[in-house]
C-alpha positions in Angstrom: 7.3 50.8 -82.7 5.1 51.3 -86.0 5.4 55.3 -86.1 9.1 55.5 -85.0 9.5 52.4 -87.9 7.2 54.7 -90.7 7.5 58.4 -89.0 4.0 58.6 -89.2 1.1 59.0 -86.5 -1.0 56.2 -85.9 -4.7 57.4 -85.5 -7.4 54.9 -83.9 -10.4 54.4 -85.6 -13.3 55.7 -83.9 -15.3 53.6 -81.3 -18.4 52.8 -83.8 -15.6 51.7 -86.5 -14.2 49.3 -84.0 -17.6 47.8 -83.4 -18.0 47.3 -86.8 -14.4 45.8 -87.5 -15.8 43.4 -84.0 -14.4 40.1 -86.1 -10.3 41.9 -86.3 -10.2 42.1 -82.5 -8.7 39.3 -80.7 -11.2 37.2 -78.8 -8.4 34.4 -77.1 -5.1 34.3 -76.4 -5.4 31.6 -79.5 -6.8 34.6 -81.5 -3.7 36.8 -80.1 -1.1 34.5 -81.4 -2.8 33.1 -84.7 -4.9 36.0 -85.8 -3.3 38.3 -88.6 -3.5 42.1 -87.2 -6.4 44.3 -88.5 -5.6 45.8 -92.0 -5.3 49.6 -89.9 -2.1 47.4 -88.4 1.3 46.5 -90.4 1.1 42.9 -91.0 2.9 39.9 -89.4 6.3 39.2 -90.9 6.5 35.5 -92.0 9.1 34.8 -89.3 6.4 36.4 -86.6 3.7 34.0 -87.7 5.8 31.3 -87.9 7.2 31.8 -84.3 3.3 32.4 -82.9 2.2 29.2 -84.6 5.2 27.6 -82.8 4.2 28.9 -79.5 0.6 27.9 -80.3 1.2 24.5 -80.7 3.8 24.1 -77.9 0.6 25.8 -75.5 -1.6 23.2 -77.2 0.8 20.3 -76.4 0.9 21.4 -73.1 -2.1 21.6 -72.8 -2.9 18.5 -73.9 0.0 16.8 -71.4 -1.4 18.7 -68.5 -4.8 17.1 -69.3 -3.4 13.6 -69.7 -1.6 13.9 -66.5 -4.6 14.9 -64.3 -7.0 12.1 -66.2 -3.8 9.4 -65.1 -4.2 11.3 -61.6 -7.9 10.6 -61.5 -7.7 7.1 -62.8 -4.8 6.4 -60.1 -6.9 8.2 -57.4 -10.2 6.1 -58.6 -8.5 2.7 -58.5 -6.7 3.7 -55.0 -10.2 4.3 -53.5 -12.0 1.2 -55.4 -9.4 -0.6 -54.0 -9.6 0.4 -50.1 -13.6 0.2 -50.4 -13.1 -3.2 -51.5 -10.4 -3.9 -48.7 -12.9 -2.7 -46.4 -15.8 -4.7 -47.5 -13.8 -7.6 -46.9 -12.2 -6.8 -43.6 -15.9 -5.9 -42.3 -16.3 -9.7 -43.2 -13.9 -11.0 -41.4 -14.5 -8.9 -38.2 -18.0 -9.5 -38.3 -18.1 -13.4 -38.8 -14.8 -14.7 -37.6 -13.3 -12.0 -35.0 -16.1 -10.5 -32.9 -17.5 -13.5 -32.3 -14.2 -15.0 -31.2 -13.0 -12.0 -29.9 -11.0 -13.4 -26.5 -9.6 -16.4 -28.6 -8.7 -14.1 -31.7 -8.2 -10.3 -30.5 -4.1 -10.9 -29.9 -3.5 -13.5 -32.9 -1.3 -12.1 -35.3 -4.1 -12.7 -38.5 -6.2 -10.0 -36.4 -3.4 -7.9 -34.9 -1.9 -7.4 -38.9 -5.5 -6.9 -39.9 -6.5 -4.2 -37.2 -3.5 -2.3 -38.4 -4.5 -1.5 -41.7 -7.5 0.0 -39.9 -10.9 -0.6 -38.7 -14.1 -0.5 -40.9 -16.0 1.8 -40.2 -19.1 -0.3 -39.6 -17.3 -2.2 -36.5 -15.1 0.5 -35.7 -17.0 1.5 -32.4 -17.9 -2.5 -31.3 -14.5 -3.0 -31.3 -13.3 0.1 -29.4 -15.8 -1.2 -26.6 -14.6 -4.4 -26.6 -11.0 -3.7 -26.3 -11.1 -0.5 -23.9 -13.2 -2.9 -21.7 -15.7 -2.3 -19.0 -13.3 -2.3 -15.8 -15.6 0.5 -14.2 -18.9 -1.8 -14.6 -20.5 1.2 -15.7 -24.1 0.5 -17.1 -26.6 1.9 -19.0 -28.7 2.7 -16.1 -25.6 4.3 -13.6 -25.4 6.9 -17.2 -29.0 7.7 -16.8 -28.6 8.5 -12.6 -25.5 10.6 -13.6 -27.6 12.4 -16.4 -30.0 13.0 -14.6 -27.9 14.3 -11.9 -26.2 16.5 -14.7 -29.1 18.2 -15.9 -30.2 19.0 -12.3 -27.1 20.7 -12.1 -27.8 22.8 -15.5 -31.4 23.8 -14.0 -30.1 25.3 -10.9 -27.7 26.8 -13.1 -29.6 28.6 -15.6 -31.9 29.1 -12.4 -29.8 31.4 -10.8 -27.1 32.3 -13.3 -25.0 34.4 -10.3 -21.5 35.2 -10.9 -20.6 33.3 -7.6 -21.5 30.2 -10.4 -19.4 31.1 -12.7 -16.4 31.8 -10.0 -17.5 28.0 -8.8 -17.0 26.7 -11.7 -13.5 27.6 -12.7 -12.2 26.9 -9.0 -9.9 24.0 -9.4 -10.5 22.5 -5.8 -13.7 23.2 -5.0 -17.0 21.6 -6.5 -15.7 19.9 -9.8 -19.1 18.6 -10.5 -19.7 22.7 -10.9 -17.2 22.5 -14.2 -20.2 21.6 -16.3 -20.8 25.2 -17.2 -17.6 25.2 -18.2 -19.0 22.6 -20.8 -20.8 25.1 -22.4 -18.3 27.5 -24.3 -16.4 23.8 -25.4 -18.7 22.2 -26.9 -18.6 24.8 -30.1 -15.2 24.5 -30.1 -15.5 20.6 -31.4 -14.9 19.7 -34.6 -16.2 23.1 -35.8 -16.5 22.6 -39.8 -18.5 19.4 -39.2 -21.1 21.6 -37.4 -23.0 18.8 -35.8 -21.7 19.7 -32.4 -22.4 23.1 -32.5 -25.7 24.6 -31.0 -28.7 23.4 -33.0 -26.6 20.6 -34.8 -27.9 16.8 -34.6 -24.9 15.6 -32.0 -24.9 19.2 -29.8 -27.3 17.6 -26.7 -26.1 14.3 -26.8 -22.1 15.6 -26.7 -23.5 17.8 -23.5 -25.2 15.3 -21.7 -22.3 12.7 -22.7 -19.5 15.2 -21.0 -22.1 16.2 -18.3 -22.9 12.9 -16.9 -19.1 12.5 -16.8 -18.4 15.5 -14.1 -21.2 14.3 -12.2 -19.8 10.7 -11.9 -16.1 11.8 -11.4 -16.2 15.3 -9.9 -12.7 14.6 -8.7 -11.8 15.3 -12.5 -14.4 17.1 -13.6 -14.5 18.5 -17.0 -11.1 19.3 -18.6 -10.4 20.6 -22.0 -9.8 18.2 -24.9 -12.1 16.0 -23.5 -15.0 17.3 -25.7 -12.8 16.4 -28.6 -12.5 12.3 -27.5 -16.2 12.0 -26.5 -17.1 13.7 -29.7 -15.0 10.7 -31.4 -17.3 8.1 -29.6 -20.0 9.2 -30.2 -19.5 9.5 -33.6 -19.3 5.4 -33.4 -21.3 4.2 -30.6 -24.5 5.0 -29.3 -25.0 7.5 -26.2 -24.7 5.2 -23.5 -21.9 2.9 -24.6 -20.3 6.3 -25.7 -19.9 7.1 -22.0 -19.2 3.6 -20.9 -16.1 4.2 -23.2 -15.6 7.3 -22.7 -15.2 6.8 -18.3 -12.5 3.8 -19.0 -10.7 5.4 -21.9 -10.3 8.3 -19.1 -9.8 6.0 -15.9 -6.4 4.2 -18.2 -3.0 5.3 -16.5 -1.9 7.8 -18.8 -5.1 9.9 -19.5 -5.8 10.0 -16.1 -2.2 11.7 -15.2 -2.7 14.1 -18.1 -6.5 14.9 -17.2 -5.7 14.9 -13.4 -2.7 17.1 -14.2 -0.4 14.9 -12.1 3.1 16.7 -13.1 5.1 14.1 -11.6 3.2 11.5 -13.7 3.4 13.6 -16.9 7.6 14.1 -16.4 7.8 10.4 -16.3 5.6 9.7 -19.6 7.9 12.8 -21.1 10.9 11.3 -20.0 10.2 8.1 -21.3 9.1 9.5 -24.6 12.3 11.3 -25.3 14.3 8.2 -24.5 12.5 6.4 -27.8 13.0 10.4 -29.4 16.5 10.0 -29.2 16.9 6.3 -29.8 14.8 6.8 -33.4 15.5 10.5 -34.5 18.7 11.5 -32.5 19.8 14.6 -35.6 16.0 16.2 -34.7 16.5 15.3 -30.6 20.0 17.2 -30.7 18.3 19.6 -32.9 14.9 20.1 -30.5 17.6 20.4 -27.1 19.2 22.6 -28.7 16.4 25.0 -28.5 15.6 23.5 -25.0 12.0 22.4 -26.8 11.1 20.2 -24.6 8.0 17.6 -25.1 5.5 19.4 -23.0 5.2 22.2 -25.4 3.7 20.3 -28.6 2.9 16.8 -26.9 0.2 17.8 -24.4 -2.5 18.8 -26.8 -1.8 15.5 -28.9 -2.2 13.3 -25.9 -5.2 15.0 -24.1 -7.2 14.8 -27.1 -5.5 11.7 -28.5 -4.5 13.0 -31.5 -8.6 13.7 -32.8 -7.6 17.6 -33.1 -4.5 17.6 -34.2 -5.1 14.9 -37.2 -7.9 15.0 -39.6 -10.8 13.0 -38.2 -10.4 9.7 -40.7 -7.0 9.9 -40.0 -6.9 10.4 -36.2 -10.0 7.5 -35.8 -7.3 5.1 -37.4 -4.8 6.0 -34.8 -7.6 5.3 -32.4 -8.0 1.8 -33.7 -4.2 0.9 -33.2 -4.5 2.9 -29.4 -6.9 0.3 -28.6 -4.9 -2.5 -30.1 -1.5 -1.5 -28.2 -2.3 1.1 -25.3 -0.6 4.4 -24.5 2.6 3.3 -25.8 1.3 3.8 -29.4 0.4 7.8 -28.6 4.1 8.4 -28.0 4.7 6.0 -31.0 2.4 8.2 -33.4 3.8 11.7 -31.6 7.7 9.7 -32.9 5.6 9.0 -36.1 5.0 12.8 -37.0 8.6 14.0 -36.0 9.8 11.6 -38.5 7.3 12.3 -41.2 8.2 16.2 -40.9 12.0 15.9 -39.4 13.7 17.1 -42.6 11.2 20.1 -42.3 11.7 20.7 -38.6 15.6 20.7 -38.8 15.4 23.7 -40.6 13.4 25.7 -38.2 14.2 27.6 -34.7 11.8 27.2 -31.5 9.4 29.2 -32.7 8.5 27.9 -35.9 9.0 24.2 -34.8 6.4 25.5 -31.7 3.7 26.6 -34.1 4.3 23.8 -36.9 4.0 20.9 -34.4 1.2 22.8 -32.6 -1.5 23.2 -36.4 -0.1 19.8 -38.2 -0.1 20.3 -42.2 -3.8 19.6 -43.3 -2.6 17.2 -46.4 -1.2 14.6 -43.6 -2.1 11.1 -45.5 -2.6 8.4 -43.8 -0.2 6.0 -46.0 2.9 8.7 -44.9 2.5 8.8 -41.6 1.6 4.9 -40.5 4.6 4.5 -43.0 6.6 6.4 -40.3 5.1 5.0 -37.3 5.8 1.6 -38.3 9.3 2.4 -39.2 9.7 3.9 -35.1 11.4 1.2 -33.1 10.0 1.1 -29.4 12.8 -0.8 -28.0 15.5 1.0 -26.4 18.6 -1.2 -24.9 16.3 -4.0 -25.2 13.8 -2.6 -23.2 10.5 -2.1 -24.0 7.9 1.1 -23.4 6.6 -0.6 -20.5 10.0 -1.8 -19.3 11.5 2.0 -19.2 8.3 3.7 -18.1 8.6 1.0 -15.3 12.3 1.7 -15.1 11.9 5.7 -14.8 8.7 5.1 -12.1 11.0 2.8 -10.0 14.2 5.7 -10.0 11.6 8.0 -8.5 10.6 6.0 -6.2 14.0 5.3 -4.9 14.7 9.2 -5.2 12.0 9.9 -2.8 13.2 7.6 -0.5 16.9 8.8 -0.2 14.9 12.4 -0.1 12.3 11.3 2.7 13.2 13.0 6.1 12.3 9.2 8.0 15.5 8.7 6.3 17.7 11.7 7.1 16.8 11.5 11.0 
């Protein structure tokens, strides 16, 4: 531009001269805008200088705005964190001094249920989970040690033989399910990989191995199923070893978990059907959208139910889901699923089959407790004045009547 205007060729200074005049070289964006040009270039016009000054002032003002906004954001986060810590501390005192000593009398009161909904303080979480899950199986720490010893014997025999036949036995669906001990090794390293504590050499690796191994010997009819490692890992993080095993065995003995882990297709279909009743009731537009793509609940619900959301949600949020699940039972697992669909309804309505399946298989990592639980709270678990248990019981009754109508005895 300079050459075209003046008709003269611009000859750059030799590098040595440029090094001497280093003070004229722009050292930053600020310098580039504000500083006068080097002597060997035409000076800025007044208009250009004013424009550059204005641009600089705008940049500084924008930077200050951003800085103030970030400072306010940091203060807000700190205030919320401080408030949350205060709430947890005060709730902990109530749980320890008032609720836990009078568990049976207080657990169902409105005050306790409301406090429970807010999430359990980490210091009492394990204790409350144990009490809420119960111990209908009457498992003792001594019984755990017996089955752990049996598991260790199995591991020893596997390591000594190490033959291909053992591996074939390990994946056999009908043969000795205790042989699924070998499959546990494959899954432990995949459990919360970002935490590293369950990886080989980590502090909880052997503990998780022990709990899962003991369970496969305790319930060879169920064996080890993928997803169990996540449930056991969450319990280990909140309970002592034997207590974690007792809670684990009793939790997996609940009707919903037993149906899924034993792959009882008939029962699983009932759960999916009940879920769809409340899906249509709460989110009719999304329900029809899913129907138009023949997208059935099993595509996304199985993984959520198998791991009780511990694989799908951030760990702290999954623990809060577990808190209310221990309070409300299986119904809350399906209510949480509807809460997730409600939270992302607008996004999901814009997606096709493949993208919906991918999205629900790997949920966004920035999902927050406040947003999800406000969506869960908005879900009504009532259809035509029937609650979850009544809807599910009705589906079971219809199934039994259908079986009678199709029985060979009636036909004959």
